[in-house]
C-alpha positions in Angstrom: 1.4 4.1 1.7 0.4 1.9 -0.9 -3.4 1.8 -2.6 -4.5 -0.9 -1.7 -8.2 -0.8 -3.5 -10.1 1.7 -5.0 -13.6 2.4 -4.5 -16.0 4.6 -6.0 -14.9 8.0 -4.0 -12.1 6.2 -1.5 -9.0 4.5 -1.5 -7.9 1.7 1.1 -4.3 2.9 2.2 -1.7 0.2 3.8 1.8 0.4 5.1 2.7 -2.7 6.0 3.7 -1.7 9.6 1.0 0.5 11.2 -1.7 0.1 8.8 -1.8 -3.7 7.5 -3.6 -5.3 4.9 -6.3 -6.3 7.5 -6.5 -3.0 8.8 -5.9 -0.1 5.9 -7.0 3.6 6.0 -10.3 4.4 3.9 -9.5 8.1 2.8 -11.0 10.2 0.1 -9.7 10.3 -3.0 -9.3 14.0 -3.4 -6.9 13.9 0.4 -4.2 11.9 -1.8 -2.2 12.8 -3.4 -0.7 10.4 -6.4 2.5 9.7 -7.5 4.7 8.3 -10.7 5.8 5.3 -8.8 4.6 1.8 -9.1 5.6 -0.9 -6.9 5.1 -4.7 -8.1 4.5 -6.3 -4.4 2.8 -10.0 -6.4 3.8 -13.0 -3.9 1.7 -15.7 -6.1 2.9 -18.9 -4.0 2.1 -17.8 -0.7 -0.9 -14.9 -1.2 0.6 -11.1 -0.5 1.6 -10.0 2.5 2.4 -6.8 5.4 6.5 -7.9 4.6 5.5 -7.2 0.9 4.8 -3.7 0.7 7.5 -3.1 3.3 10.2 -4.6 1.6 7.9 -2.9 -2.0 8.4 0.8 -0.5 12.0 0.6 1.4 12.6 1.0 -2.5 11.6 4.1 -2.2 11.6 5.5 0.9 15.2 3.8 2.3 14.6 0.9 5.4 13.2 1.7 8.5 
């Protein structure tokens, strides 16, 4: 999962497949384990899409 947005005590997570940009999962920060990975998922021309999230995650998890 990728952190899409950070609020005071919550983060919004997306994976591009089950949890899309339109319907992110809201979790408390204390329930999320941080990693040292960062994913560059910028798409300046057309805006961010779920496919961009899936491609970014595939680098670390392998294609599914």
